[in-house]
Each structure stands twice: as structure tokens, then as C-alpha cells.
BADOFI-951092 format. One record per residue (C-alpha): y, x, z; residue in three letters; residue number from 1; chain. Coordinates in steps of 0.5 Angstrom, whole numbers, plus 500, padded with zeros to 3 digits. Layout:
REM BADOFI-951092
[[Y; X; Z]; "Ala"; NUM; "A"]
...
REM end
This chain:
REM BADOFI-951092
[[410; 301; 204]; "Met"; 1; "A"]
[[409; 295; 199]; "Glu"; 2; "A"]
[[402; 294; 197]; "Lys"; 3; "A"]
[[401; 293; 189]; "Val"; 4; "A"]
[[395; 289; 187]; "Tyr"; 5; "A"]
[[392; 290; 180]; "Glu"; 6; "A"]
[[388; 284; 177]; "Ile"; 7; "A"]
[[381; 286; 175]; "Gln"; 8; "A"]
[[379; 280; 172]; "Arg"; 9; "A"]
[[381; 273; 170]; "Ile"; 10; "A"]
[[375; 268; 170]; "Lys"; 11; "A"]
[[375; 262; 165]; "Gln"; 12; "A"]
[[370; 256; 166]; "Ile"; 13; "A"]
[[367; 254; 160]; "Ile"; 14; "A"]
[[364; 248; 159]; "Gln"; 15; "A"]
[[360; 246; 152]; "Glu"; 16; "A"]
[[363; 240; 149]; "Val"; 17; "A"]
[[358; 234; 147]; "Glu"; 18; "A"]
[[355; 235; 140]; "Gly"; 19; "A"]
[[358; 242; 139]; "Gly"; 20; "A"]
[[362; 240; 133]; "Glu"; 21; "A"]
[[366; 245; 130]; "Gln"; 22; "A"]
[[373; 243; 128]; "Tyr"; 23; "A"]
[[377; 246; 122]; "Ile"; 24; "A"]
[[384; 244; 122]; "Val"; 25; "A"]
[[387; 243; 115]; "Arg"; 26; "A"]
[[392; 237; 116]; "Ser"; 27; "A"]
[[395; 234; 122]; "Pro"; 28; "A"]
[[390; 228; 121]; "Glu"; 29; "A"]
[[384; 233; 122]; "Asp"; 30; "A"]
[[388; 235; 129]; "Gly"; 31; "A"]
[[389; 228; 131]; "Ala"; 32; "A"]
[[382; 226; 130]; "Lys"; 33; "A"]
[[380; 232; 134]; "Ala"; 34; "A"]
[[385; 230; 139]; "Ala"; 35; "A"]
[[383; 223; 139]; "Ala"; 36; "A"]
[[376; 224; 141]; "Lys"; 37; "A"]
[[378; 228; 147]; "Phe"; 38; "A"]
[[384; 224; 150]; "Ile"; 39; "A"]
[[385; 218; 145]; "Gly"; 40; "A"]
[[383; 213; 150]; "Asp"; 41; "A"]
[[385; 216; 157]; "Glu"; 42; "A"]
[[389; 211; 162]; "Asp"; 43; "A"]
[[394; 216; 164]; "Arg"; 44; "A"]
[[398; 221; 159]; "Glu"; 45; "A"]
[[394; 227; 158]; "Val"; 46; "A"]
[[397; 233; 155]; "Phe"; 47; "A"]
[[392; 237; 151]; "Phe"; 48; "A"]
[[392; 244; 148]; "Val"; 49; "A"]
[[387; 246; 142]; "Met"; 50; "A"]
[[387; 253; 141]; "Cys"; 51; "A"]
[[386; 256; 134]; "Leu"; 52; "A"]
[[383; 262; 131]; "Asn"; 53; "A"]
[[386; 265; 124]; "Thr"; 54; "A"]
[[382; 261; 120]; "Lys"; 55; "A"]
[[385; 255; 124]; "Asn"; 56; "A"]
[[378; 253; 127]; "Arg"; 57; "A"]
[[379; 250; 134]; "Ile"; 58; "A"]
[[376; 255; 139]; "Ile"; 59; "A"]
[[378; 252; 145]; "Ala"; 60; "A"]
[[381; 246; 148]; "Val"; 61; "A"]
[[385; 245; 155]; "His"; 62; "A"]
[[387; 239; 158]; "Arg"; 63; "A"]
[[393; 242; 160]; "Cys"; 64; "A"]
[[396; 236; 165]; "His"; 65; "A"]
[[394; 229; 167]; "Val"; 66; "A"]
[[400; 225; 168]; "Gly"; 67; "A"]
[[402; 218; 170]; "Ser"; 68; "A"]
[[402; 212; 166]; "Leu"; 69; "A"]
[[408; 214; 162]; "Asn"; 70; "A"]
[[410; 221; 164]; "Ala"; 71; "A"]
[[407; 228; 164]; "Ser"; 72; "A"]
[[410; 235; 166]; "Ile"; 73; "A"]
[[409; 240; 161]; "Val"; 74; "A"]
[[410; 247; 163]; "Ser"; 75; "A"]
[[410; 253; 157]; "Pro"; 76; "A"]
[[407; 257; 162]; "Arg"; 77; "A"]
[[401; 252; 163]; "Glu"; 78; "A"]
[[401; 251; 155]; "Val"; 79; "A"]
[[400; 258; 153]; "Phe"; 80; "A"]
[[395; 260; 158]; "Lys"; 81; "A"]
[[389; 258; 155]; "Ser"; 82; "A"]
[[391; 260; 148]; "Ala"; 83; "A"]
[[393; 267; 151]; "Ile"; 84; "A"]
[[386; 267; 155]; "Leu"; 85; "A"]
[[382; 265; 148]; "Asn"; 86; "A"]
[[386; 270; 144]; "Asn"; 87; "A"]
[[389; 264; 140]; "Ser"; 88; "A"]
[[393; 266; 134]; "Ser"; 89; "A"]
[[396; 259; 134]; "Ser"; 90; "A"]
[[395; 252; 138]; "Ile"; 91; "A"]
[[396; 245; 136]; "Ile"; 92; "A"]
[[399; 241; 142]; "Val"; 93; "A"]
[[397; 233; 143]; "Ser"; 94; "A"]
[[398; 228; 148]; "His"; 95; "A"]
[[397; 220; 148]; "Gln"; 96; "A"]
[[401; 214; 151]; "His"; 97; "A"]
[[397; 210; 155]; "Pro"; 98; "A"]
[[400; 204; 151]; "Ser"; 99; "A"]
[[397; 206; 145]; "Gly"; 100; "A"]
[[404; 207; 142]; "Asp"; 101; "A"]
[[405; 213; 138]; "Val"; 102; "A"]
[[412; 214; 137]; "Gln"; 103; "A"]
[[415; 220; 141]; "Pro"; 104; "A"]
[[420; 219; 146]; "Ser"; 105; "A"]
[[426; 224; 147]; "Arg"; 106; "A"]
[[423; 228; 152]; "Glu"; 107; "A"]
[[417; 229; 147]; "Asp"; 108; "A"]
[[422; 232; 142]; "Ile"; 109; "A"]
[[425; 236; 147]; "Glu"; 110; "A"]
[[418; 239; 149]; "Val"; 111; "A"]
[[416; 240; 142]; "Thr"; 112; "A"]
[[422; 244; 141]; "Lys"; 113; "A"]
[[421; 248; 147]; "Arg"; 114; "A"]
[[414; 250; 146]; "Leu"; 115; "A"]
[[415; 252; 139]; "Ala"; 116; "A"]
[[421; 257; 141]; "Glu"; 117; "A"]
[[416; 259; 147]; "Ser"; 118; "A"]
[[410; 260; 142]; "Gly"; 119; "A"]
[[415; 264; 137]; "Ser"; 120; "A"]
[[417; 269; 143]; "Ile"; 121; "A"]
[[409; 270; 145]; "Leu"; 122; "A"]
[[407; 271; 138]; "Gly"; 123; "A"]
[[403; 264; 138]; "Ile"; 124; "A"]
[[405; 259; 133]; "Glu"; 125; "A"]
[[405; 252; 135]; "Val"; 126; "A"]
[[403; 249; 129]; "Leu"; 127; "A"]
[[404; 241; 131]; "Asp"; 128; "A"]
[[405; 237; 136]; "His"; 129; "A"]
[[401; 230; 135]; "Leu"; 130; "A"]
[[401; 224; 139]; "Ile"; 131; "A"]
[[395; 220; 138]; "Val"; 132; "A"]
[[391; 214; 140]; "Asn"; 133; "A"]
[[384; 211; 140]; "Asp"; 134; "A"]
[[385; 207; 134]; "Lys"; 135; "A"]
[[386; 213; 129]; "Asp"; 136; "A"]
[[394; 212; 129]; "Asp"; 137; "A"]
[[398; 219; 130]; "Tyr"; 138; "A"]
[[405; 222; 130]; "Tyr"; 139; "A"]
[[406; 229; 127]; "Ser"; 140; "A"]
[[412; 232; 130]; "Met"; 141; "A"]
[[411; 237; 124]; "Lys"; 142; "A"]
[[411; 232; 118]; "Glu"; 143; "A"]
[[417; 228; 121]; "Lys"; 144; "A"]
[[421; 235; 121]; "Gly"; 145; "A"]
[[422; 236; 128]; "Tyr"; 146; "A"]
[[418; 243; 128]; "Met"; 147; "A"]
REM end
């Protein structure tokens, strides 16, 4: 006879962010500023998820993946895990290129499309995919028509 396990509890570790600022995202620039504050100056590529409520207030952030100097493997399962755990209505994903260049690669565009499709299936809208740096430059996949 096979054993069947029931998940009783999923534990999420919560760490308060310094300053405790509240972010409401009204534009790609707002999202880029928030993301850049967390990952803009990293020395490796970091894929970052901002979870939003129905009023576009950031309710949680998650460093989904830390990659190498020029690559980060992004799995929809890992991207949406924090959104599901935080009852998010939508997400904004972001990453940075350690070079500081905000132009997307072909892989960045493909990941954006795959995440948007996955979000549609889950009922969690991907509002944008932003590439940021620490100089207030950003690239919005939504503004450029990739979403």
C-alpha cells in the first residue's frame, strides 16, 4: 500500500525591508525604481519578482534566482511560487545585467512570453518584465510591445 502525504503547512520566511517603504506601482518607471533599489548594483544576474495586490501595492519581493555574470535560469514554477504564497493578483518581474546594459537578449524576450502565458493560466497577470540598472535606466518589455 502506498503512503499518501498531506501538506499541513508551507512556511515562508519573512524579512522586513530596511526603511519599510510602501511601494505602489503606477508605471513601468515606478516598478523599475523599486526593483533597482533591490538588485540594481548586483555583480551577478538576479531574477527578481515583485508581488502586487489588487491596488498595485507591492506586498512581497522575492529574489527568485541568482545566476552568473551573464545568465539566469528562470523557471515559471519558481517565479509564481511567491506570488501564490502571498495571494498576489499580479506580479512584475525584473532582472539586471551586471554590465549595466538594459537592452534585452533573445532569451529575455522568450522568458517574458513564457511567463506571461504561465501567469494567464494561473490567473496571476504578469504586468511587466523590467531590465534595470543602478543608474535609473530601465527597459520595459510592456512598453516595447513584447507583452
